Kinemage of the C-alpha trace (Angstrom):
@kinemage 1
@onewidth
@group {chain A} dominant
@subgroup {mainchain}
@vectorlist {calphas} color= white
{ca unk a 1} P 138.858 32.498 -59.038
{ca unk a 2} L 135.822 32.660 -56.718
{ca unk a 3} L 133.825 29.465 -56.166
{ca unk a 4} L 131.177 31.192 -54.062
{ca unk a 5} L 132.757 30.599 -50.671
{ca unk a 6} L 136.407 29.940 -51.560
{ca unk a 7} L 138.958 31.910 -53.565
{ca unk a 8} L 141.657 29.896 -55.239
{ca unk a 9} L 144.471 29.932 -57.762
{ca unk a 10} L 145.726 27.038 -59.851
{ca unk a 11} L 148.726 26.295 -62.001
{ca unk a 12} L 152.410 26.326 -61.121
{ca unk a 13} L 153.239 29.892 -62.175
{ca unk a 14} L 150.243 31.717 -60.587
{ca unk a 15} L 150.603 29.829 -57.317
{ca unk a 16} L 154.395 30.297 -57.191
{ca unk a 17} L 154.011 34.027 -57.856
{ca unk a 18} L 151.426 34.373 -55.077
{ca unk a 19} L 153.673 32.482 -52.645
{ca unk a 20} L 156.638 34.733 -53.444
{ca unk a 21} L 154.428 37.815 -52.963
{ca unk a 22} L 153.688 36.694 -49.429
{ca unk a 23} L 149.965 36.084 -49.920
{ca unk a 24} L 148.083 34.359 -47.127
{ca unk a 25} L 146.816 30.865 -47.932
{ca unk a 26} L 144.365 28.580 -46.190
{ca unk a 27} L 146.011 25.573 -47.828
{ca unk a 28} L 147.646 24.360 -51.022
{ca unk a 29} L 146.728 21.050 -52.622
{ca unk a 30} L 149.317 19.116 -54.599
{ca unk a 31} L 148.637 16.106 -56.779
{ca unk a 32} L 150.060 12.892 -55.362
{ca unk a 33} L 153.121 11.721 -57.241
{ca unk a 34} L 153.878 15.136 -58.711
{ca unk a 35} L 157.473 15.488 -59.878
{ca unk a 36} L 159.674 18.012 -61.632
{ca unk a 37} L 162.069 20.821 -60.811
{ca unk a 38} L 159.362 23.490 -60.821
{ca unk a 39} L 157.223 21.494 -58.386
{ca unk a 40} L 160.147 20.823 -56.038
{ca unk a 41} L 161.077 24.509 -55.972
{ca unk a 42} L 157.484 25.466 -55.168
{ca unk a 43} L 157.199 22.802 -52.472
{ca unk a 44} L 160.438 24.000 -50.846
{ca unk a 45} L 159.096 27.568 -50.793
{ca unk a 46} L 155.732 26.496 -49.392
{ca unk a 47} L 157.390 24.402 -46.692
{ca unk a 48} L 159.858 27.108 -45.686
{ca unk a 49} L 157.026 29.618 -45.290
{ca unk a 50} L 154.967 27.211 -43.187
{ca unk a 51} L 152.001 27.243 -45.563
{ca unk a 52} L 149.562 24.374 -44.864
{ca unk a 53} L 149.598 21.888 -47.733
{ca unk a 54} L 148.620 18.336 -48.522
{ca unk a 55} L 148.852 15.774 -51.299
{ca unk a 56} L 145.593 14.535 -52.805
{ca unk a 57} L 144.560 12.260 -55.691
{ca unk a 58} L 144.487 13.879 -59.100
{ca unk a 59} L 140.767 13.100 -59.337
{ca unk a 60} L 140.064 15.531 -56.514
{ca unk a 61} L 141.898 18.343 -58.287
{ca unk a 62} L 140.085 17.548 -61.533
{ca unk a 63} L 136.759 17.784 -59.735
{ca unk a 64} L 137.658 21.190 -58.297
{ca unk a 65} L 139.075 22.774 -61.455
{ca unk a 66} L 138.196 22.135 -65.067
{ca unk a 67} L 141.244 23.948 -66.412
{ca unk a 68} L 144.916 22.956 -66.564
{ca unk a 69} L 145.753 23.012 -62.864
{ca unk a 70} L 149.178 21.334 -63.409
{ca unk a 71} L 148.738 19.432 -60.166
{ca unk a 72} L 148.402 22.389 -57.797
{ca unk a 73} L 145.462 24.363 -56.419
{ca unk a 74} L 145.907 27.047 -53.748
{ca unk a 75} L 143.110 28.394 -51.568
{ca unk a 76} L 143.634 32.013 -50.590
{ca unk a 77} L 142.937 33.139 -47.031
{ca unk a 78} L 139.983 35.483 -46.634
{ca unk a 79} L 141.570 37.324 -43.703
{ca unk a 80} L 145.014 38.705 -43.030
{ca unk a 81} L 146.580 36.485 -40.373
{ca unk a 82} L 148.854 38.293 -37.933
{ca unk a 83} L 152.157 36.980 -36.530
{ca unk a 84} L 151.439 35.244 -33.223
{ca unk a 85} L 154.159 36.788 -31.059
{ca unk a 86} L 153.477 40.237 -32.491
{ca unk a 87} L 149.782 39.870 -31.651
{ca unk a 88} L 150.530 38.949 -28.035
{ca unk a 89} L 153.156 41.640 -27.495
{ca unk a 90} L 150.962 44.363 -29.027
{ca unk a 91} L 148.130 43.438 -26.678
{ca unk a 92} L 150.396 43.436 -23.627
{ca unk a 93} L 151.666 46.890 -24.576
{ca unk a 94} L 148.104 48.240 -24.781
{ca unk a 95} L 146.525 46.756 -21.656
{ca unk a 96} L 147.465 45.031 -18.426
{ca unk a 97} L 145.174 42.011 -18.670
{ca unk a 98} L 144.505 40.921 -22.254
{ca unk a 99} L 142.413 37.868 -23.039
{ca unk a 100} L 143.019 35.421 -25.879
{ca unk a 101} L 141.110 32.490 -27.284
{ca unk a 102} L 142.823 29.304 -28.514
{ca unk a 103} L 140.781 26.945 -30.704
{ca unk a 104} L 142.245 23.457 -30.546
{ca unk a 105} L 140.831 21.648 -33.561
{ca unk a 106} L 137.470 23.381 -34.028
{ca unk a 107} L 136.686 21.977 -37.459
{ca unk a 108} L 133.211 23.264 -38.317
{ca unk a 109} L 133.281 26.501 -40.277
{ca unk a 110} L 130.073 27.830 -38.771
{ca unk a 111} L 131.178 27.026 -35.235
{ca unk a 112} L 134.385 28.928 -35.870
{ca unk a 113} L 132.448 31.906 -37.204
{ca unk a 114} L 130.021 31.907 -34.282
{ca unk a 115} L 132.896 31.706 -31.791
{ca unk a 116} L 134.643 34.641 -33.457
{ca unk a 117} L 131.424 36.680 -33.267
{ca unk a 118} L 131.145 36.035 -29.516
{ca unk a 119} L 134.863 36.727 -29.077
{ca unk a 120} L 134.616 40.123 -30.754
{ca unk a 121} L 131.562 41.052 -28.666
{ca unk a 122} L 133.424 39.986 -25.519
{ca unk a 123} L 136.473 42.113 -26.340
{ca unk a 124} L 138.896 39.256 -26.974
{ca unk a 125} L 142.310 40.536 -28.005
{ca unk a 126} L 143.103 37.726 -30.418
{ca unk a 127} L 142.268 34.228 -31.628
{ca unk a 128} L 144.846 31.484 -32.168
{ca unk a 129} L 144.193 28.533 -34.487
{ca unk a 130} L 146.446 25.676 -35.605
{ca unk a 131} L 147.639 25.522 -39.198
{ca unk a 132} L 146.374 21.945 -39.482
{ca unk a 133} L 143.154 20.470 -38.165
{ca unk a 134} L 141.201 23.715 -37.963
{ca unk a 135} L 138.224 24.918 -39.980
{ca unk a 136} L 139.113 27.060 -42.949
{ca unk a 137} L 138.487 30.758 -42.463
{ca unk a 138} L 136.544 31.156 -45.689
{ca unk a 139} L 133.598 33.289 -46.769
{ca unk a 140} L 131.153 31.089 -44.833
{ca unk a 141} L 133.141 31.567 -41.628
{ca unk a 142} L 133.386 35.334 -42.150
{ca unk a 143} L 129.659 35.556 -42.858
{ca unk a 144} L 128.728 33.487 -39.797
{ca unk a 145} L 130.964 35.714 -37.685
{ca unk a 146} L 129.030 38.787 -38.888
{ca unk a 147} L 132.374 40.170 -40.044
{ca unk a 148} L 134.052 39.685 -36.645
{ca unk a 149} L 136.844 37.629 -38.250
{ca unk a 150} L 137.814 40.764 -40.160
{ca unk a 151} L 138.134 42.722 -36.910
{ca unk a 152} L 139.601 40.334 -34.335
{ca unk a 153} L 143.344 39.693 -34.798
{ca unk a 154} L 143.809 36.021 -35.696
{ca unk a 155} L 147.089 34.112 -35.665
{ca unk a 156} L 147.666 30.727 -37.274
{ca unk a 157} L 150.477 28.709 -35.724
{ca unk a 158} L 152.247 25.541 -36.842
{ca unk a 159} L 152.319 24.122 -33.315
{ca unk a 160} L 149.823 25.009 -30.585
{ca unk a 161} L 152.135 23.707 -27.859
{ca unk a 162} L 154.786 26.255 -28.836
{ca unk a 163} L 152.149 28.993 -28.586
{ca unk a 164} L 151.066 27.696 -25.186
{ca unk a 165} L 154.639 27.800 -23.884
{ca unk a 166} L 154.907 31.383 -25.135
{ca unk a 167} L 151.738 32.337 -23.268
{ca unk a 168} L 153.021 30.679 -20.095
{ca unk a 169} L 156.370 32.477 -20.373
{ca unk a 170} L 154.403 35.727 -20.763
{ca unk a 171} L 152.627 35.071 -17.421
{ca unk a 172} L 149.197 34.232 -18.795
{ca unk a 173} L 146.933 31.815 -17.000
{ca unk a 174} L 145.718 29.212 -19.497
{ca unk a 175} L 142.163 28.098 -18.850
{ca unk a 176} L 141.006 24.764 -20.256
{ca unk a 177} L 137.253 24.986 -20.839
{ca unk a 178} L 136.259 21.378 -20.273
{ca unk a 179} L 133.328 19.525 -18.749
{ca unk a 180} L 135.908 17.269 -17.073
{ca unk a 181} L 137.414 20.087 -14.990
{ca unk a 182} L 136.917 20.034 -11.227
{ca unk a 183} L 136.486 23.799 -10.841
{ca unk a 184} L 133.619 25.678 -12.437
{ca unk a 185} L 134.114 28.816 -14.489
{ca unk a 186} L 132.855 30.796 -11.471
{ca unk a 187} L 135.910 29.640 -9.520
{ca unk a 188} L 138.334 31.107 -12.053
{ca unk a 189} L 139.682 34.654 -11.774
{ca unk a 190} L 139.346 35.987 -15.316
{ca unk a 191} L 140.675 39.417 -14.356
{ca unk a 192} L 144.223 38.177 -14.920
{ca unk a 193} L 145.957 37.978 -18.317
{ca unk a 194} L 144.062 34.954 -19.609
{ca unk a 195} L 144.026 32.431 -22.425
{ca unk a 196} L 140.836 30.401 -22.837
{ca unk a 197} L 141.247 27.100 -24.691
{ca unk a 198} L 138.292 25.501 -26.467
{ca unk a 199} L 138.586 21.982 -27.860
{ca unk a 200} L 137.251 20.252 -30.953
{ca unk a 201} L 133.598 19.361 -31.411
{ca unk a 202} L 134.155 15.648 -30.960
{ca unk a 203} L 137.198 15.084 -28.753
{ca unk a 204} L 137.549 18.285 -26.799
{ca unk a 205} L 140.986 19.649 -25.936
{ca unk a 206} L 143.813 17.385 -27.065
{ca unk a 207} L 146.002 15.845 -24.355
{ca unk a 208} L 149.234 17.647 -25.426
{ca unk a 209} L 147.489 21.033 -25.230
{ca unk a 210} L 145.541 20.158 -22.073
{ca unk a 211} L 148.789 19.260 -20.301
{ca unk a 212} L 149.966 22.864 -20.706
{ca unk a 213} L 146.803 24.478 -19.344
{ca unk a 214} L 147.182 25.901 -15.832
{ca unk a 215} L 143.500 26.102 -14.837
{ca unk a 216} L 140.409 24.032 -15.604
{ca unk a 217} L 136.916 25.452 -15.906
{ca unk a 218} L 133.649 23.661 -16.513
{ca unk a 219} L 130.229 25.123 -17.147
{ca unk a 220} L 127.775 24.018 -14.446
{ca unk a 221} L 124.916 22.084 -16.011
{ca unk a 222} L 121.699 20.681 -14.586
{ca unk a 223} L 120.177 18.947 -17.603
{ca unk a 224} L 120.829 15.431 -18.849
{ca unk a 225} L 122.770 16.488 -21.955
{ca unk a 226} L 126.462 16.083 -21.267
{ca unk a 227} L 127.853 19.112 -23.047
{ca unk a 228} L 127.117 22.253 -25.022
{ca unk a 229} L 127.976 22.976 -28.624
{ca unk a 230} L 131.495 24.412 -28.670
{ca unk a 231} L 130.360 27.793 -29.997
{ca unk a 232} L 127.746 28.109 -27.253
{ca unk a 233} L 130.229 26.965 -24.601
{ca unk a 234} L 132.764 29.534 -25.791
{ca unk a 235} L 130.179 32.314 -25.505
{ca unk a 236} L 129.191 31.248 -21.977
{ca unk a 237} L 132.781 31.205 -20.722
{ca unk a 238} L 133.737 34.424 -22.489
{ca unk a 239} L 130.855 36.335 -20.991
{ca unk a 240} L 131.662 35.093 -17.504
{ca unk a 241} L 135.027 36.757 -18.124
{ca unk a 242} L 133.208 39.908 -19.265
{ca unk a 243} L 131.010 39.843 -16.142
{ca unk a 244} L 134.042 39.668 -13.883
{ca unk a 245} L 135.947 42.347 -15.732
{ca unk a 246} L 133.154 44.939 -15.639
């Protein structure tokens, strides 16, 4: 079913069939207190496949669906996520100095779409988002990205720290884009294999992720406003990388 900006399934059998077929999901909502053999089998399958899910009050499900949802509603992903390690290895096999973008908790759909649009224009090789705490890649995000989310490989990972360790082991420099950094973005050599990390709209880069970054980069600012919108900041940093690389 299409709600205008989300596609979803509901009911135990349709959702279980889609899970077994390997469909990509943004998230699955289960009713709190749900019991039964069929539910437990579905939950085990969802958990084993690493599909984002949460338990919500039955009233929320009733408000979303007027039919017999049986305590489960599944939102289908609007893009085909790619396996993280495969995305990195494919890029390394194609070019010497790929560039990736990690979004640590960017929660606004339109910010995510705008960032993806800038990333595609800047030639980014892939975007990495966490399975939890990130904006849904729905029709609004795809529209805001001007279709870039359909063209830039995007990986969704259960744990950003694991992805960061993988990047480090693959000899990437990991650049934390933060107004708290000592060095400016002009001090960073973006010609190397590079990962640029952008933080959430409110809190910036989380401490566990920041601790694994190898370089800090701030955008020099002369006005009184303390920071830029995350989508604007991402564009500024990305196109400094473009400037250096061309």
